[in-house]
N, C-alpha and C positions, 0 to 999 in steps of 0.2 A: 698516671695522671702528671701533666708537667703543665707548668706556668710559665708564660713568655712575658719578662718585663719590657719596659719600653725600649732599653737601649738595644737587646737583642731584635725587637720587632723592627727598630729603624734599620739594622744591617740587613735583615731579610727582605725588607721592602726594596732595598736598593737592588739587590740580586734578583728579586722575583717580583717584576712589577706588577704581576696580576693578583698578587695578595695585599690585602689591606688589614692592618692591626688596629683595634681600638683599644687604647689604655683604660683601664677601670681602676680607679684608684683604691676601691674597697677591697680588692685582692691583694694589695701590697703592703699590708700592716707591717711597720718595720719593727715594732717593740712587742713582746708580750705582755699581756695584762697580768698582774700580780693577783694570786687568787688567794681567797680566804675561806675559813670554815665559820660560817655565822651560827650554826647550832648542832646539836646532835641529840638524838634520843634512841634508847633501845627498850624493847620489851624485856621482861625477865626472861632468863632461859629456863624451859620447862624440860622435865626429865622426859626419856622415852615412854610414851603412853601414860605421862603425867598430866599436870594440871592444865597445859595449853594444848592437849592432843585433839580436843573438838574443834579446833580451829585450822584451817588450812594455811599454807605459808602466805598465799596472797592476803588473807585477813591480818595475819600478823604484820605483813609489810604495811597494809593500809593504816595501821595503828603507829607504825614507827614514824612513817611518812608524815601523817597529820600532827603529831606530837612536834617532830622537827621543825615543820613550817610555824607552828604556833610558838615555839620557843624563839625562833629568829625574828618574831614579831613583824612579819611582813604578809600582805594580801597572799592568798593562795595562786592568784592570777599572775603574779610576778614569776612565779616557777616555770620556766620555758621548756624544760627538758627533764627527763628521769632516767636514770641508769640505776637497775637492780641486780644485784648477783642472786643466782638460784640455781642450783645443781640438779636436785632431783626433781624435775619437772613433769614426770609421767602422771597422767590422771588430774592435772591441775586445770586442764582448759588451755585455750590459745592464749599466748602472751601473757605470762604471769605478771610481769611488771606494769603492764597495760592495766590489767585488773587491779592490781595493788594501788595505782596511782590514781584511778577513778573512784576506788572505794575510800580513799582518802579525802576525796571532796575536790580534787584538783580539775582544772578545765578540760573538757573532752577533747580540746584542741592540743594538748600537751603530748609531744612525741615520746615514746618510751622504749628502752632497750633492754632485754634481759641478757646478763653476762653469766658464762658458764666457764670458770677457769679453776673449777673444784675448789679447794679450800682458800685460794686466793680471789674467789669471785668478787666478795664485797670490796676488797682492796683494789681491784682492777677496775671496778666500778667508779670508784673515786678518782683513781688516775686517769682515765679516759674523760670523765667530766671536768677533771681540772686542764686536760688538754684543750678541751672545746672551750672553756673559759679563758684560757691563755690566748688562744688564737683569736678572740673575739666573736665565736660563733654563737655563743649564748652570754648572758650577764648573769643569770641565777638559774641554778640546777639543783636537783636533788640526786644524792647517789647513797647506795647501801646494799643491804642483801637480806634475804629472808629464806627460811628453810623449816619445814615440818617433816622431820623424820618419821615420826609417829603416823602420819598419813601416806607414806609412800607405799605403793602397791605391789603385789606380787605380779608377774606377768608369765605368759605362755606365748611360745611362738606360733604364728599364725599358719594355718593349713589344717589337713585332715587329723582329727583326733585319732591316734594310734590305739591299735588293741593292747589292752593292759594299762591304760592311763597316760597321763600326760606329766611332764615335768614343770613345776612353777619355779621362776627364778625371783630371788629378792632384789629388787630394783636397787635398794639401798647397798647391796654388797656389789651388784653389777656394774652400776654406773657411777658408784660415789666411792667405793672402797677396794676396788681391784685394779692392779696393775695389769692393763690389757696386753701388754708385750711379753710379760713374763708369767702371765695367768696365775698370779697369786696375789693375796690380801696386801694391802698397804702395810700391814704389822710386819710381813716378811721384809718388807723394804726397811722397816725401822730396825729389825733384827740384823739385817746386813750391815747397816751403819753403825749398830752398837758393835758389831764384832770388828769391823775396819778401824773403828777409832777406839777400841778396848774400852767400851763403857760397860761398867757391870750392871747387874740386876739391883744391886744393893744401891749403886748411886741413883739409878731411875727411882727405885723406891723412896729413896730420901728426897730427891727432888719433888716427887708427887706429894709427899706429906707436907713439904714446905709450901707446896703449891696450895694445898688445902688450908694451911694454917694461915697463909698470907690473904687468902680470900675471906675466910671469915674475920680476920682482922679488919680488913677494908670494910666489909658490911657492920661489923660492930661499931667502927668508928665513924659510919655515916658517908665515907667516900664514894661507895658505889652508888647508894640511893638516889643521888643527883642525876645518874644516867638514866634511871628507870622511867617508863611511861607505865602504868599499871594497865591491866587488861581485864576488862570485864567480860565474864562468859554468863549469858543468860540461861536460866534453869526453867524448864516449864513446872509451874505450880510450886517452885520453891525460890528461895532468895537468890539474887545473882551471886556468883562467886568472883571475887575480885583477887587476882594474882599481881602481886607487887614485889615478889622477891625470888632470886634464883632458887632453885631446889637442889640442885646438884651438891653443892658444897657442902651440905648438911647431912648427906646420906653416905657416911663415911665411918669406918671402924679401923682404926690405925692398928689393932692388934692382929688384924688379919692379913696385913700386907706381905708380910714374909711367907706366910702359909699358903698363898695363892699359886696355883699351877700356871706356868707360861701358857700362853694362848696360841701362838703361831709356831713355835718351834718346840718340840717335847724335849729334846736333848740339848742341853745347854743354852737353852733359850733365855731371854731376859725381860721380854716384855709380857705383862699381865694386864688383867682387866682393872687393876689399881693404879698402875702407872701409864696408862694410856688414857686417851679423852673418852667421852662418851657419846651416845647417840641423842639428839637434842632437838628442840624446837625453839624458835625465836627470830627476832627481826630487829634490824638496826637501820637507821637514816641519817643523813648529814645534809644541811643546806649548805652549799658551796656557792660563791658569788665572786665577781671581781671586785677589787678594792674600790673601783669606781662606783659600782652598784650599792656598795656596803655604805658609802658616803651619801649616795643619793637617798639611800632608804633609812638612814640614821641608824644604822646597825653596827654595833660594836662587836668585832670578831673575837672568836675563842681562839683562833690560831691562824697562822699563814702557812700556806704549803710551799716549803721552799724547793724541794726537789723529789724525785721518785726514780726508780730503777728496777728493771726486771733482770732475771738471770735464769738460763735453762740448763739443766744438766740431765745425765742419764736417768730415765724415770725411776730406776730402781735407787737412785741416789737422792730422790726428792727430798729428805730431809735435810740436806747440807745445801741446799739451793740459796737459803738465805746468805750463806758465808761468801757466795759469789757475787749477790746483788748488793750487799752492805758496801764493799769497796768503790762499786761504780756509783753508788748512791752519794758516798761521802766526797768523792771526786767531783761528782756534779754539784754538791753545795758548796763546795770549798773547805771542807772540815776535816779534821782528824778525829779518830775514834775516842781520843783523850778528851774531846770537846764534848762529847755526848753524856749528858747528866742521866738519863734515863732509857732503857731499851726494851722494847716490846717484840717478842719473837712467839709466833704462834706455837701454842702446846698440842699439836695433834698427838704427839706423844711425849713422853718426858725425854726421851733420848734426842728429839729433835733439838730442843733448846740446850741440852748438855753438849751435843756435837757442834752446833754453832758457837756456843761460849768458847769451847776448846779450839776451833779453828779460827775464830777471830781474836781470841785471847783478850776477852773482856772480862769485867768484873762481875760475877754471878750476883753479887748483891744488889747490882743496879739493875738486873733483868727481871721483868715480869714482878714488879715490886708489889703489886696488889693480886698476886694470884693470876691463874690463866686457864685455858680450856682443859686443862687435866682435872680441874677441880670445879669450874664453873660450868662447863659443858661446852660442845663443839657443834652447834648446827651449820654444816658445812658451807652452805652457800653464803652466809653473812658473817660468820666469825671473823674474818680479817677485815671487816667493815668498823670493828669496834676492838678497842685495845684488848690486848691478851688473847 
């Protein structure tokens, strides 16, 4: 796609008399809009086959979107577009983000897009929404992510059923947790990073214990409760169940950490079920808008989006991608790492955070100060839409 400005058009019209160009001022916005976060809401994180397992990802997404719009204090019809991250879409029906949007009570005319960037899906939905707002394409948007790993189906290849039975594939593993290039689990990628950077099992266990400790402290002090929108689950002939707290961080026995066998590499492995994140359910949503829209709607923003950046590495090295994105981000924002008071690095595995802390040479005391996915849970399509 190319755009022709008025000066270029004038030059072309002199040399090619048959061509005529019309200048349209609305495509030549010369400054980017400032983008702010008006509100945010997330469901509790449910354990695998736990308290939220009766609800599909789209329903969880609806709950988060509705709460975010209500917290922003704006009419639903002010939201002009929705982006939602969602990775494990099999069996959910067409356009999961559309289902979540309409389920939240937003206008049927609201365009929606579902984003799949694996663990970064939620964050990428926010980045794409911010770009749309910066460019003036929209003024108010919702972005976030949703996942119900408890409801992901098993699948079989289409075709004649062979003699002797068929093989069912777990779509959680196939579409969400497997490096398709090396044909092994993402946990093997984590093991590769641990080996390359000499990060021990003991370091990872210690980090995981600290994550659980920080999450519990954050919940006990009331810091996390403000993020949560409770989820009501109807029961036939019985009282409704109200879920209003994360499940995973309470399901821990520190005495077992050092005794667990490694999962992905038997000999000299380091990654265990305790120092990796878990399979979970949940959703999160944010209301983003231009600063001009915030002023018009009398909204007091929570934060301003200053900059964002992507980085790509060899798929096996996915744990260290943040170490390449952060320098780009700091440069874009005109900041140094010493200017940052708090860091959030997604805890897909304990080694992910340890590796990036090591490569970036940042203070671990300032990283994931309220815990993270190892202790709280990791619904892959939405986790990066929410801190930790």
